[in-house]
N, C-alpha and C positions, 0 to 999 in steps of 0.2 A: 717613459714612465707614465705620462698622461694617458697614453693609449692603453696601458695595462689597467689603470684605474677605471677608465671608461668601460673596458671589457668586464671587469669585476662588478662594477655598478650595474651594467646591463644584465649580467647573469643574476644578480640579486633581484633585480626587477622582474625578470622572467620567472624566477623561483617564487617570488611573492605573488605574482599574477597567477601562476599555476596553483599555488596553495589556495589563493582566494577563489579561483575557479572551482577547485575541488570542494572547498567548503560550501560554496554556493550550490554546486550540484548536489552535494549531500543534503543540504537543507531543503532544496526543492524536492529531492527524492523522498525525504522524510515526510514532507507536507503532502505529497502525492499519495504516499502509502496511507497516511492518516485519513485522507479524503476517501480512498477506496475502502478502508475499513469501515468508515461511517456509512458508505453506500451499502456495504454488505450487511451492516447492522440494520439499516432500514429495510432492506430486502428480507432479512431474517424475520423482522417483526411482522411484515406483510404476510409472509409464509405461515407464521404461527397463527395469525388471525384467520387466514384462509383455511388452515388445517382445522382450527376449532369450529369454524362454520361448517366445514364439510363433515365433521363428526356429528354435529347436530342434524345436518341434512341427510346423513347416511350415504354420502357420495363416496363409494369405495375407490373409484378411480382417482378422484381428486385427493383423497387421503393418501394414496400411494404416491402420487406425484409430489405432493407437499412434503411427505416424509423423505423422498429421494432428494428433493431440492434442499431441504433443511440440512440433511447430512452433508451434501456437497458444499454448502455454505460453511459449515463447521470445518470441513477439510481445508477449504481455501483460507479461512482465518488462521488455522494451525500452520499452514504453509507460509503465510505472511509472517507470522510470529517467529517461525524457525529461521526464515531468511534474515530477519532483523537481529536476532540474538544468537 
């Protein structure tokens, strides 16, 4: 009887640990995703400023690069959002 109780208790502990581990992993993943979103936001701001400067300077090549990078950042942000929700 005691053996059965110990097994049941041990199984509960394992299930609680797995649940806690899953919760911890989920929280860490959510934090990591938010950090990466913030990084993309900073990069996007930099690209916008560089794009504006290149428009003033008339640098066609830099305008094209900034446009492509900006569109890719938008795609990445959309991908992240779709993965989360």
